[in-house]
C-alpha positions as CSV (number, residue, x, y, z in Angstrom):
1,M,-40.7,-15.2,-10.0
2,L,-40.5,-14.1,-6.5
3,Q,-41.0,-17.6,-5.1
4,T,-38.2,-18.6,-7.4
5,F,-35.7,-15.6,-6.7
6,L,-36.2,-15.0,-2.8
7,P,-34.9,-18.5,-1.6
8,L,-32.0,-18.1,-3.8
9,F,-31.3,-14.8,-2.9
10,M,-31.6,-15.4,1.0
11,M,-29.2,-18.6,0.5
12,T,-26.6,-16.6,-1.6
13,F,-26.7,-13.6,0.7
14,F,-25.8,-15.5,3.9
15,I,-23.2,-17.5,1.9
16,V,-21.7,-14.5,0.7
17,L,-21.9,-12.8,4.2
18,F,-20.2,-16.0,5.6
19,I,-17.3,-15.9,3.2
20,V,-16.6,-12.0,3.7
21,L,-17.0,-12.5,7.4
22,M,-14.3,-15.1,7.5
23,Q,-12.0,-13.0,5.5
24,F,-12.6,-10.3,8.4
25,L,-11.6,-13.1,10.8
26,W,-8.3,-13.8,9.3
27,R,-7.4,-10.3,8.8
28,Y,-7.8,-9.6,12.8
29,I,-7.3,-13.1,14.1
30,D,-3.8,-12.0,15.7
31,D,-5.8,-9.4,17.9
32,L,-8.2,-12.0,19.0
33,V,-6.3,-14.9,19.8
34,G,-4.6,-15.3,23.3
35,K,-6.8,-12.7,25.2
36,G,-9.0,-14.9,26.9
37,L,-12.0,-13.0,25.6
38,G,-15.5,-14.5,26.2
39,M,-17.8,-16.1,23.5
40,G,-20.1,-13.0,24.1
41,L,-17.4,-10.5,23.3
42,I,-16.6,-12.5,20.3
43,G,-20.1,-13.0,19.1
44,E,-20.8,-9.3,19.4
45,L,-17.8,-8.4,17.3
46,F,-18.9,-10.9,14.5
47,F,-22.5,-9.6,14.8
48,Y,-21.5,-5.8,14.3
49,A,-18.7,-7.0,11.6
50,A,-21.4,-8.9,9.9
51,L,-23.6,-5.7,9.6
52,T,-20.6,-3.9,8.4
53,M,-20.1,-6.4,5.7
54,V,-23.5,-6.1,4.1
55,P,-22.5,-3.4,1.6
56,M,-19.9,-5.9,0.2
57,A,-22.3,-9.0,0.5
58,L,-25.5,-7.7,-0.9
59,P,-24.5,-6.8,-4.6
60,L,-22.9,-9.9,-4.9
61,A,-25.8,-12.1,-3.5
62,I,-28.1,-10.3,-5.8
63,L,-25.8,-10.8,-9.1
64,L,-25.6,-14.5,-8.1
65,A,-29.3,-15.0,-7.3
66,S,-30.4,-13.3,-10.4
67,L,-28.0,-15.5,-12.5
68,M,-29.1,-18.6,-11.1
69,T,-32.7,-17.7,-11.4
70,F,-32.8,-16.9,-14.7
71,G,-30.3,-19.2,-15.8
72,N,-32.4,-22.2,-14.3
73,L,-35.6,-20.8,-16.2
74,G,-33.4,-20.8,-19.5
75,E,-32.0,-24.3,-18.8
76,R,-35.5,-25.6,-18.5
77,F,-36.8,-23.7,-21.3
78,E,-39.3,-21.6,-19.2
79,L,-38.2,-18.5,-20.6
80,T,-38.5,-19.7,-24.5
81,A,-42.2,-20.8,-23.1
82,M,-42.9,-17.5,-21.6
83,K,-41.7,-15.8,-24.9
84,A,-43.8,-18.0,-27.1
85,A,-46.8,-17.1,-25.0
86,G,-46.2,-13.3,-25.6
87,I,-44.5,-12.5,-22.3
88,S,-41.6,-10.6,-22.8
89,L,-38.2,-10.8,-20.7
90,L,-38.7,-7.3,-19.1
91,K,-42.3,-8.4,-18.0
92,C,-40.8,-11.5,-16.4
93,M,-38.4,-9.3,-14.7
94,K,-40.8,-7.0,-13.6
95,P,-41.8,-8.4,-10.0
96,L,-38.1,-8.6,-9.5
97,I,-37.2,-5.0,-10.6
98,W,-39.8,-3.7,-7.9
99,L,-38.0,-6.0,-5.4
100,M,-34.8,-4.4,-6.4
101,V,-36.6,-0.9,-5.8
102,V,-37.6,-2.0,-2.4
103,I,-33.8,-3.4,-1.5
104,A,-32.4,-0.3,-2.8
105,I,-34.6,2.1,-0.8
106,G,-34.0,-0.3,2.4
107,A,-30.2,-0.4,1.6
108,F,-30.1,3.4,1.6
109,F,-31.7,3.4,5.3
110,F,-29.5,0.9,6.3
111,Q,-26.4,2.8,5.2
112,N,-27.5,5.8,6.6
113,N,-29.1,4.7,10.0
114,V,-27.8,1.3,10.9
115,L,-24.2,1.4,9.6
116,P,-22.9,4.2,11.4
117,V,-23.9,2.8,14.7
118,A,-22.6,-0.8,13.7
119,Q,-19.2,0.6,12.4
120,T,-18.8,2.6,15.7
121,K,-19.6,-0.4,17.9
122,M,-17.3,-2.8,15.9
123,W,-14.5,-0.5,15.6
124,T,-14.7,0.5,19.4
125,L,-15.0,-3.0,20.4
126,L,-11.9,-4.0,18.2
127,Y,-9.9,-1.4,19.3
128,S,-10.8,-2.4,23.0
129,M,-9.9,-5.9,22.3
130,R,-6.5,-4.9,20.8
131,Q,-5.5,-2.8,24.0
132,K,-6.3,-5.9,26.1
133,S,-3.3,-7.7,27.6
134,P,-2.9,-11.4,26.5
135,E,-3.4,-14.1,28.9
136,V,-0.3,-15.0,30.8
137,E,0.8,-18.6,29.4
138,I,4.6,-19.1,30.7
139,P,6.1,-21.6,28.0
140,E,8.7,-23.8,28.9
141,G,12.5,-23.5,27.8
142,V,12.2,-19.9,26.2
143,F,12.1,-16.5,27.6
144,Y,8.6,-15.0,28.1
145,D,8.3,-11.2,27.4
146,Q,4.6,-10.4,27.5
147,L,4.8,-8.9,31.0
148,P,5.8,-5.3,31.1
149,G,9.2,-4.9,32.4
150,L,9.9,-8.4,33.0
151,N,11.5,-11.4,31.3
152,I,10.8,-14.9,32.7
153,Y,12.6,-18.2,31.9
154,V,11.0,-21.5,33.1
155,E,12.8,-24.8,32.6
156,N,9.6,-27.0,33.1
157,K,6.1,-26.9,34.9
158,N,3.6,-28.9,36.3
159,K,0.5,-28.4,34.3
160,E,-1.8,-30.1,36.9
161,T,-0.5,-27.9,39.8
162,G,0.8,-24.9,38.1
163,V,3.9,-24.9,39.9
164,L,6.9,-23.6,37.7
165,Y,10.5,-25.1,38.2
166,N,14.0,-23.6,37.7
167,M,12.9,-20.1,37.4
168,M,14.9,-17.2,36.1
169,I,13.6,-13.5,36.1
170,Y,15.0,-10.2,34.8
171,D,13.4,-7.1,36.0
172,T,14.1,-4.3,33.8
173,S,11.3,-1.9,34.9
174,K,13.7,0.5,36.5
175,G,16.1,0.4,33.5
176,F,18.7,-1.7,32.4
177,E,21.4,0.2,34.8
178,S,19.1,-0.8,37.5
179,L,18.5,-4.7,36.6
180,R,17.4,-6.9,39.2
181,V,17.5,-10.8,38.4
182,L,15.9,-13.3,40.5
183,L,16.5,-17.1,40.7
184,A,14.2,-19.6,42.3
185,D,13.9,-23.3,42.7
186,S,10.2,-23.1,42.0
187,G,7.4,-20.9,42.1
188,K,3.6,-20.2,41.5
189,M,1.8,-17.4,39.6
190,A,-1.8,-16.1,40.3
191,M,-3.8,-13.0,39.2
192,T,-5.6,-10.8,41.9
193,E,-9.2,-10.7,42.5
194,D,-9.7,-7.6,40.6
195,Q,-7.5,-8.6,37.4
196,T,-5.3,-5.9,37.9
197,H,-2.2,-7.4,39.2
198,L,-0.1,-10.6,38.9
199,F,1.4,-12.2,42.2
200,L,4.5,-14.3,41.9
201,T,5.5,-16.5,44.7
202,L,9.0,-17.8,44.8
203,Y,10.6,-20.5,47.0
204,D,14.4,-21.2,47.5
205,G,16.2,-18.7,45.4
206,A,18.3,-15.5,45.4
207,Q,18.0,-12.1,44.4
208,F,20.9,-9.9,42.6
209,E,20.3,-6.1,42.2
210,S,22.5,-3.3,40.9
211,L,22.9,-0.5,43.1
212,R,24.4,1.8,40.5
213,E,21.6,4.4,41.0
214,Q,22.3,4.6,44.8
215,Q,26.0,5.0,44.2
216,A,25.8,7.8,41.5
217,G,28.7,9.9,42.9
218,A,31.1,6.9,43.2
219,N,33.9,5.7,41.0
220,P,32.2,4.6,37.6
221,G,34.4,1.7,37.4
222,N,32.9,0.4,40.5
223,Q,29.3,-1.0,40.2
224,P,28.2,-2.4,43.7
225,Y,25.4,-4.6,43.8
226,R,23.1,-6.5,46.3
227,R,22.7,-10.0,47.0
228,E,19.6,-11.6,48.7
229,A,18.7,-15.3,49.4
230,F,15.5,-16.1,50.4
231,D,13.2,-19.5,51.2
232,R,10.0,-17.3,50.0
233,K,9.5,-14.2,48.2
234,E,6.5,-12.5,47.0
235,I,6.4,-10.1,43.9
236,L,3.3,-8.0,43.0
237,V,3.5,-7.0,39.2
238,A,1.1,-4.3,37.8
239,F,-1.0,-6.3,35.0
240,D,-4.3,-5.3,34.0
241,N,-5.9,-8.5,32.7
242,N,-9.5,-6.9,32.6
243,F,-11.4,-6.3,29.2
244,N,-11.9,-2.3,29.4
245,R,-14.2,-1.2,26.7
246,M,-13.4,2.1,25.1
247,D,-15.7,4.9,25.0
248,E,-17.9,5.2,21.8
249,S,-17.9,9.0,21.8
250,G,-14.3,9.4,20.0
251,M,-15.4,6.6,17.2
252,R,-18.8,8.4,17.0
253,N,-17.2,11.4,15.9
254,Q,-15.3,9.8,13.1
255,Y,-16.8,9.8,9.7
256,V,-17.8,6.1,9.8
257,G,-20.2,6.9,12.8
258,K,-22.1,9.7,11.0
259,N,-25.2,9.8,9.0
260,I,-26.0,12.1,6.0
261,A,-27.2,15.1,7.9
262,E,-23.9,14.8,10.2
263,L,-21.7,14.4,7.1
264,R,-23.2,17.3,5.5
265,A,-22.5,19.4,8.8
266,T,-19.1,18.5,9.1
267,I,-18.2,19.0,5.5
268,D,-19.9,22.7,5.6
269,S,-18.1,23.5,8.9
270,V,-14.8,22.2,7.9
271,S,-15.0,23.9,4.3
272,A,-16.1,27.2,6.0
273,R,-12.8,27.0,8.2
274,V,-10.6,26.1,5.0
275,D,-12.0,28.9,3.0
276,S,-11.5,31.5,6.0
277,V,-8.1,30.1,6.6
278,G,-7.5,30.2,2.8
279,D,-8.9,34.0,2.8
280,I,-6.4,34.8,5.6
281,Y,-3.4,33.2,3.6
282,A,-4.2,35.1,0.7
283,R,-4.6,38.6,2.4
284,E,-1.1,37.8,4.0
285,L,0.2,37.1,0.7
286,K,-1.3,39.9,-1.2
287,T,-0.5,42.6,1.4
288,T,3.3,41.4,2.0
289,T,5.7,44.1,1.5
290,R,7.6,43.6,-1.7
291,V,11.2,45.2,-2.3
292,G,10.5,47.7,0.4
293,V,6.9,48.8,-1.3
294,E,3.8,48.3,0.9
295,Y,0.6,47.4,-0.3
296,Y,-1.3,49.9,1.3
297,R,-0.4,53.6,1.9
298,N,-2.0,56.1,4.2
299,K,-4.3,58.7,2.4
300,M,-6.0,61.8,4.1
301,E,-9.7,62.1,3.1
302,N,-12.4,64.3,4.7
303,G,-10.0,64.7,7.6
304,E,-9.6,61.0,8.1
305,V,-6.5,58.8,7.6
306,I,-7.8,55.8,5.4
307,K,-5.6,52.9,3.6
308,V,-5.7,52.7,0.1
309,P,-3.8,50.3,-2.4
310,T,-0.2,51.6,-3.3
311,P,-0.2,52.3,-7.1
312,P,2.0,50.3,-9.3
313,V,5.7,51.4,-8.9
314,I,6.9,52.5,-12.8
315,L,11.0,52.2,-13.2
316,D,12.4,54.8,-15.4
317,H,14.7,52.2,-16.5
318,P,15.1,48.4,-16.1
319,L,16.6,47.3,-12.6
320,N,19.9,45.9,-12.7
321,L,19.8,43.0,-10.3
322,D,23.5,42.1,-10.6
323,S,24.5,45.4,-9.4
324,L,22.8,45.1,-6.3
325,V,25.5,42.1,-5.1
326,M,28.5,43.3,-7.3
327,A,30.0,45.5,-4.4
328,D,33.6,46.3,-4.1
329,N,33.8,44.0,-0.9
330,G,33.0,40.5,-1.7
331,A,31.9,39.9,1.8
332,Y,28.9,42.1,1.0
333,A,27.9,40.1,-1.9
334,R,28.0,36.8,0.3
335,G,25.9,38.3,3.1
336,Y,23.2,39.2,0.6
337,Y,23.0,35.9,-1.0
338,N,23.1,34.2,2.6
339,Q,20.3,36.6,3.8
340,A,18.3,35.8,0.6
341,M,18.8,32.2,1.2
342,I,17.6,32.2,4.9
343,R,14.4,34.4,3.8
344,A,13.7,32.0,0.9
345,K,13.7,28.9,3.6
346,R,11.5,30.8,6.1
347,V,9.2,31.6,3.6
348,K,9.2,28.0,2.2
349,Q,8.8,26.6,5.6
350,D,6.0,28.8,6.5
351,Y,4.2,27.7,3.4
352,E,4.8,24.1,4.1
353,F,3.3,24.5,7.5
354,K,0.1,26.1,6.1
355,A,0.0,23.5,3.6
356,I,0.0,20.8,6.2
357,V,-2.5,22.5,8.3
358,T,-4.7,22.8,5.2
359,S,-4.2,19.5,3.7
360,D,-5.6,17.8,7.0
361,D,-8.8,19.7,6.7
362,L,-9.0,18.9,3.0
363,K,-8.4,15.4,3.9
364,T,-11.2,15.3,6.4
365,I,-13.4,16.8,3.8
366,R,-12.8,14.0,1.3
367,R,-13.2,11.4,3.9
368,H,-16.7,12.8,5.0
369,G,-17.6,13.1,1.2
370,I,-16.8,9.6,0.4
371,E,-18.8,8.4,3.1
372,L,-21.4,10.6,2.0
373,H,-21.6,9.2,-1.6
374,K,-21.4,5.8,-0.3
375,K,-24.7,6.0,1.3
376,F,-26.2,6.0,-2.1
377,T,-23.8,3.8,-4.3
378,L,-24.9,0.6,-2.5
379,S,-28.5,1.1,-3.5
380,F,-27.4,2.0,-7.0
381,A,-25.0,-1.1,-7.2
382,C,-27.8,-3.6,-6.2
383,I,-30.0,-2.4,-9.4
384,I,-27.0,-2.4,-11.6
385,F,-26.1,-5.8,-10.3
386,F,-29.6,-7.3,-11.1
387,F,-29.6,-5.8,-14.4
388,I,-26.5,-7.5,-15.2
389,G,-27.3,-10.8,-13.8
390,A,-30.9,-11.3,-14.8
391,P,-30.2,-10.8,-18.7
392,L,-26.7,-12.5,-18.4
393,G,-28.7,-15.7,-17.0
394,A,-31.2,-15.6,-19.7
395,I,-28.5,-15.4,-22.4
396,I,-26.1,-18.2,-21.2
397,R,-29.1,-20.4,-19.9
398,K,-26.9,-22.1,-17.2
399,G,-28.5,-22.8,-14.1
400,G,-27.2,-24.4,-10.6
401,L,-24.1,-23.2,-8.8
402,G,-21.2,-23.6,-10.9
403,T,-21.5,-21.3,-14.1
404,P,-23.4,-18.4,-12.3
405,L,-20.9,-18.6,-9.3
406,I,-17.8,-18.4,-11.5
407,I,-19.3,-15.4,-13.5
408,S,-20.7,-13.7,-10.7
409,V,-17.0,-13.9,-9.0
410,F,-15.3,-12.7,-12.0
411,L,-17.8,-9.7,-12.3
412,F,-17.6,-8.8,-8.8
413,I,-13.8,-8.7,-8.8
414,V,-13.9,-6.5,-11.6
415,Y,-16.3,-4.3,-9.8
416,Y,-14.2,-4.5,-6.5
417,I,-11.0,-3.4,-8.3
418,I,-12.8,-0.6,-10.0
419,D,-14.6,0.5,-6.8
420,N,-11.4,0.2,-4.6
421,T,-9.3,2.0,-7.3
422,G,-11.7,5.1,-7.5
423,Y,-12.0,5.0,-3.8
424,K,-8.0,5.4,-3.3
425,M,-7.8,8.1,-5.8
426,A,-10.6,10.0,-4.2
427,R,-9.1,9.6,-0.9
428,E,-5.9,10.7,-2.1
429,G,-7.1,13.8,-3.7
430,R,-6.2,12.7,-7.6
431,M,-10.0,12.7,-8.5
432,E,-13.0,14.3,-7.3
433,V,-14.5,12.5,-4.5
434,W,-17.8,12.0,-6.6
435,E,-16.0,10.9,-9.7
436,G,-13.9,8.2,-7.6
437,I,-16.8,6.8,-5.6
438,W,-19.2,6.7,-8.7
439,L,-16.7,5.3,-11.1
440,S,-17.6,1.7,-10.7
441,S,-21.1,2.3,-11.0
442,A,-20.4,4.6,-14.2
443,I,-18.5,1.6,-15.8
444,L,-20.9,-1.2,-14.8
445,L,-24.2,0.8,-15.9
446,P,-23.5,0.5,-19.8
447,L,-22.4,-3.2,-19.1
448,G,-26.0,-3.8,-17.8
449,L,-27.6,-1.9,-20.6
450,F,-26.0,-3.7,-22.9
451,F,-27.1,-7.3,-21.6
452,T,-30.4,-6.0,-20.8
453,Y,-30.8,-5.1,-24.6
454,K,-29.1,-8.3,-26.0
455,A,-31.5,-10.4,-23.8
456,M,-34.6,-8.8,-24.8
457,N,-33.8,-9.0,-28.5
458,D,-32.3,-12.7,-28.2
459,S,-29.0,-11.6,-29.5
460,A,-26.3,-14.1,-29.4
461,V,-23.8,-12.2,-26.9
462,F,-21.5,-15.6,-26.5
463,N,-21.8,-16.9,-30.1
464,K,-18.0,-17.2,-31.0
465,D,-19.2,-17.3,-34.6
466,A,-20.8,-14.0,-34.6
467,Y,-17.6,-12.4,-33.3
468,L,-15.5,-14.2,-35.7
469,N,-17.5,-13.3,-38.5
470,F,-17.4,-9.5,-37.2
471,F,-13.7,-9.4,-36.9
472,T,-13.3,-11.4,-40.4
473,R,-15.3,-8.7,-42.1
474,L,-13.5,-5.7,-40.2
475,L,-10.0,-7.0,-41.0
476,G,-10.6,-8.3,-44.5
477,L,-9.6,-11.7,-43.8
478,H,-10.0,-14.4,-46.7
479,V,-13.3,-16.4,-46.6
480,T,-14.1,-19.3,-48.5
481,R,-17.2,-21.1,-49.9
482,H,-18.0,-24.9,-48.9
483,Y,-19.9,-27.0,-51.1
484,E,-20.4,-30.9,-50.9
485,L,-22.0,-33.1,-53.3
486,K,-25.5,-33.6,-52.6
487,E,-26.8,-37.2,-52.1
488,V,-30.2,-36.0,-53.3
489,A,-30.7,-32.7,-55.2
490,M,-34.3,-31.2,-55.2
491,D,-33.5,-29.4,-58.8
492,D,-31.4,-31.0,-61.3
493,M,-28.7,-28.7,-62.8
494,N,-28.8,-28.1,-66.6
495,P,-25.3,-27.8,-67.8
496,I,-26.4,-25.4,-70.7
497,V,-28.0,-23.2,-68.4
498,A,-25.1,-23.3,-65.8
499,L,-22.9,-22.3,-68.5
500,D,-24.8,-19.4,-69.5
501,K,-24.8,-18.1,-65.7
502,L,-21.1,-18.5,-65.7
503,D,-20.9,-16.5,-69.0
504,N,-22.7,-13.6,-67.2
505,V,-20.8,-13.8,-64.2
506,K,-17.5,-13.5,-65.8
507,T,-19.0,-10.5,-67.8
508,S,-19.9,-8.8,-64.5
509,L,-16.4,-9.8,-63.0
510,K,-14.6,-8.1,-65.9
511,Q,-16.6,-4.9,-65.4
512,L,-16.0,-4.8,-61.8
513,L,-12.2,-5.4,-62.3
514,A,-12.2,-2.3,-64.7
515,M,-13.8,-0.2,-62.0
516,V,-11.6,-1.2,-59.0
517,E,-8.2,-2.1,-60.7
518,K,-7.2,1.5,-60.8
519,P,-6.3,3.0,-57.5
520,M,-8.7,5.7,-56.0
521,G,-7.3,9.2,-54.9
522,Y,-7.3,10.2,-51.6
523,I,-10.0,13.0,-51.7
524,R,-12.2,11.0,-54.1
525,Y,-12.0,8.1,-51.6
526,L,-13.2,10.0,-48.6
527,T,-15.7,11.8,-50.4
528,V,-17.3,9.4,-52.8
529,G,-16.0,6.1,-51.9
530,G,-15.8,2.6,-53.5
531,P,-18.3,0.7,-55.6
532,R,-20.2,-0.8,-52.7
533,S,-23.5,-1.6,-54.5
534,E,-21.6,-3.1,-57.6
535,I,-19.6,-5.4,-55.3
536,E,-22.6,-6.5,-53.6
537,A,-24.7,-7.1,-56.9
538,V,-21.8,-9.3,-58.6
539,E,-21.4,-11.1,-55.4
540,T,-25.3,-11.9,-55.4
541,E,-24.8,-13.1,-58.8
542,L,-21.9,-15.1,-58.3
543,S,-23.6,-16.7,-55.2
544,A,-26.7,-17.4,-57.3
545,A,-24.8,-19.5,-60.0
546,T,-22.9,-21.3,-57.7
547,D,-25.8,-22.5,-55.8
548,Y,-27.3,-23.6,-58.9
549,I,-24.4,-25.4,-60.0
550,S,-23.8,-27.3,-56.7
551,N,-27.0,-29.4,-57.9
552,A,-24.8,-31.1,-60.2
553,R,-23.9,-35.1,-60.2
554,E,-20.4,-34.8,-60.9
555,P,-18.1,-34.4,-57.9
556,L,-15.4,-32.5,-59.6
557,V,-18.0,-30.0,-60.8
558,V,-19.4,-29.4,-57.0
559,N,-15.8,-29.5,-55.4
560,K,-14.5,-26.7,-57.9
561,L,-17.1,-24.5,-56.5
562,S,-15.5,-24.1,-53.2
563,D,-12.4,-22.4,-54.8
564,F,-14.8,-19.2,-55.7
565,P,-13.8,-16.6,-53.3
566,I,-16.4,-14.5,-51.8
567,L,-16.4,-10.6,-52.5
568,R,-17.0,-9.0,-49.7
569,T,-17.8,-5.3,-48.9
570,Y,-16.4,-3.6,-46.0
571,W,-17.4,-0.4,-43.8
572,L,-14.3,1.1,-45.4
573,T,-15.4,0.6,-49.0
574,Q,-17.7,3.6,-48.7
575,P,-17.0,4.9,-45.1
576,F,-19.2,8.3,-45.1
577,P,-22.7,8.6,-46.5
578,K,-22.3,12.3,-46.6
579,T,-19.8,14.2,-48.7
580,W,-19.0,16.9,-45.6
581,M,-18.2,14.1,-43.3
582,G,-15.6,12.8,-45.8
583,W,-14.1,16.2,-46.1
584,T,-13.7,16.4,-42.6
585,A,-12.1,13.0,-42.3
586,A,-9.5,14.3,-45.2
587,I,-8.8,17.6,-43.3
588,I,-8.0,15.4,-40.2
589,F,-5.0,13.7,-42.0
590,P,-4.4,11.1,-39.3
591,I,-7.9,9.7,-39.5
592,G,-8.3,10.0,-43.2
593,G,-4.8,8.9,-44.2
594,T,-5.1,5.9,-42.0
595,M,-8.6,4.8,-43.6
596,W,-7.4,5.5,-47.0
597,L,-4.3,3.1,-46.4
598,I,-6.2,0.4,-45.0
599,A,-8.9,0.9,-47.9
600,R,-6.0,0.4,-50.4
601,R,-4.9,-2.8,-49.0
602,L,-8.6,-4.1,-49.2
603,R,-8.8,-3.1,-52.7
604,R,-5.7,-5.0,-53.6
605,N,-7.3,-7.9,-51.9
606,L,-10.3,-7.4,-53.9
607,V,-8.7,-7.2,-57.1
608,A,-7.1,-10.4,-56.3
609,N,-10.2,-12.2,-55.5
610,I,-11.7,-11.0,-58.7
611,Q,-8.9,-12.3,-60.8
612,K,-9.1,-15.7,-58.8
613,A,-12.9,-15.8,-59.5
614,L,-12.4,-15.4,-63.1
615,K,-9.7,-17.9,-63.3
616,V,-11.9,-20.6,-61.5
617,A,-14.7,-19.6,-63.8
618,D,-12.7,-20.5,-66.8
619,E,-11.9,-23.7,-65.1
620,E,-15.6,-24.4,-64.0
621,T,-16.9,-23.7,-67.5
622,T,-14.2,-26.5,-68.8
623,L,-15.6,-29.1,-66.3
624,L,-19.1,-28.1,-67.2
625,S,-18.5,-28.6,-70.8
626,N,-17.0,-32.1,-70.3
627,Y,-19.8,-33.0,-68.0
628,S,-22.3,-31.7,-70.5
629,N,-20.7,-33.8,-73.4
630,K,-20.5,-36.9,-71.0
631,E,-24.1,-36.4,-70.2
632,Q,-25.1,-36.3,-74.0
633,N,-23.0,-39.1,-74.8
634,S,-24.7,-41.4,-72.2
635,Q,-28.2,-40.1,-73.5
636,K,-27.3,-41.5,-76.9
């Protein structure tokens, strides 16, 4: 099992890792292109990015590899041979279960020890690449604005010598009011040796510069400028073209760069700060003076002045608040309202500021809590996906890469959507952190247990007929019998015996019809239920009679048997085995009433089927009588 699984696992892991790495490249390609970055830097970024993508690629690789492994075994009937030899599916999975435990332990240590370092280096490198200036590549016929404070237009250029022709430069480094325009017949561009400045050499041109700053006290209608003609002019522009790597300490202090111990330390320290700030806010709110009454009052005790809470103020009569503003002078009333509004706005702004300060700390706690729980979810997801993929591969029995890939991608998309939803809800505080992060595992764990149980019991999970029969029985849909004329009958049918069986069936049908024809009351239905055993007995008797008559050699007799309906029992025929359960459903009327109404419809269908069975039995009796007479005449 290990020799079969490990090569598939390594292949699928690197394929999936390559796919998610390409997704990373497509996402950040705009930050990398045109920067003149070396292959060493690009390779370093991709290496750290590949390490950060392991938590996404590992569960999918396990799911796909386990599906392919057990699908191949099932397709080649090797699982069937193992089970025939007395080896259960769980025993076949045992070596891989131990391997999953080892992988889960390794994934935990990877999440705790390797991933923080990889994420710190990757994000530091990516941010450094974002801040690097792009390579200077002047296009022809358009303005180039990637140089700080300069807009350069070049009509054409010589790609071999690097000479630029018919240049126009707008220098806005000092603002638009001090604009400087340079025109040149040709020019060249080069970087200084330290890659921190751009050196422009212009030939045969002119410079126009606004002098508005120097003439600030002059008439604003007059805007003097200076014109300068030159044969050769050199300009030095500050332009750092080096790659400056950021310090990793800033990113190391973020939640992505911490292990479990550091995350817990940060959560504890920030939680303690939030609690202390909350205590201060609560104390301020509690001791605020209300309607001129202070929370504490001074009391002399043992020669010392101490503060004790002020007892509640009891009014002799209710306070008429409207009388406070119904003054003779309306200006006083408006003043009261304005003061109250100003005070309310001030209090509101104060609490909004306190909420912002507290929300930042709560957001920090949630982010660190999410990262803390993610240290464990990867290991658990690896085990869950194995217990989904291995039994599912044994059930579908399809090897290769096609069907397992489709199923794996579908299941992983479902997992990713649920996991991402839980992550965002936990990040925004709409759910507890542990609820959001463990949401996907909680949903997929029952699925893995279900597939494992079905595979161990050889259940037909993907048999559409089984589901069709289930819903047919649940909804009470019409089901018919199917009989065809047999070319060779093992036992000959005796018409006399067949008629006797039909007579007994008709008697049983009439007795059953008398039992179910009368509607059953609400309480009696829920506490006693319908005649389930009687229906099953009549159906058994009817099936035995039709099976016996199906050995006839007369096509009309055999074909008529297909008209007999099947008398089916449903769960709602007798829903509760205990009387107290029926009384409980009767008291909860929405449940009991719904069940009673559905049962009434099923009872009407049963009555119609019994009546139809009686009618068909009479017709079959006539056909059997004619068949019997025909057989007797032929013997004479």
